[in-house]
N, C-alpha and C positions, 0 to 999 in steps of 0.2 A: 504492501499499500504505498502510495506515495504522501510523504510528510508536508502538510501545509505549511507556509509561512505567517505566523501570526505577528502583528505588532502588539506591543505591550498596551493594556488595557483595565479595565474597571471589569471585572467580573461580577454578575448578579449571584445572589444566596441560592437561586434555583438552580443553578450549574452546581454549586457546591454540594445542595442537598441530594441532587439527583445521582451525583458521581458517589456519594456517602452513602447510598440505596443501592449502590452498585450497578448502575445505568451505564452500559459500555460507552455510548458514546460520549456522556458526559466525563466518563474518566479519561478517555483517549485525549479529549480536548484540552483537560486540565494538564496531563502529561506533556502536551505537545507545547502549551503555553510555559508550564516550568521549564523546559528544556530551553524556552526562547529568551524573550527579552523580560521576562517577568510580568508579575500580575499585582494587581492592585484590588482591594475590596473597599467598600464604604465600611463606616464604625457601625452603620447600622444592618448591614449584612452580617458582620462580625456578632453583632448582638444577636440576630435572629438565630445563628447557628448556636449559642450559648444557650441562649431561651430553650432551645428545642432540645437540650441534654435530658437524659431521663435518669442519669447516675451520675457519681463519680467517677468511673471508668470512661463512660462516655465524654463527659467534660474533659476529662485530659486526653482523650484523643484530638476533640476540637481544639484545644490549646496548641496541640504539637501541629494541628493542620494549619493554624492562624498564623504560626510562626514563618510558614512559607511565603506570607503576603505582606506588601504594604498595606497598613489602615490607613485610609483616607478619612480625616474628620470631616461631619458635616458641616455646611458653612452655612 
């Protein structure tokens, strides 16, 4: 499969949620972005992910995931 060239951008929480639920296309997209110029998410998207955590183990995984992103404050 040919690798698409992605530019750095702001990733919506829907993509992150889909990837965390095992949707293959979302996972491929995130992997491509991580190997490219980088990704940013809004502080609101970060909080949506945190708010959706069901236990401390889930919260720990989300925190590790968030370390891969630049978190952009709301303006």
